[in-house]
C-alpha angles and dihedrals in degrees: 000000000000091000089058089052090048091049090052092051090053096047110094093198093056093044090050092048088052090061090059100042095112116097094241103030099096092041091052093048090046092052091048091049092063094059135040088235138348132203117229094257093052092049089049091052090049090054102035098172095059120094121234089243094054094042090053094048093044092051091050090050091050090048092051088051091054096246102105130047120207119205119191120204115206095207135117106294097023118224143175130222128202126206139159123268117240091260092050090051089064086068088078086087089056090051092048090052089050090050092049091048092046093051091050102044108020 
């Protein structure tokens, strides 16, 4: 059994899939990939079925995974912008492959 767990740790596909296991993770990354940065409200409008609580917790999770950057502006009124890290921006190639596959088979 330990051999299987070690194999899973070594497989980059499985490790990548694990990053996107949450219901909203890929959708948030996709929406952020379409803009340089988005404020919370704009992201919420782009994903209308997600609750504020789930969006907040998922953004924190993605930030902890090193996929999302959170930038706080101490202005009046204060606001926060979210964007993708450089490594997450490389996922655009994955989204393009998914678009191509979807156009061909769906």
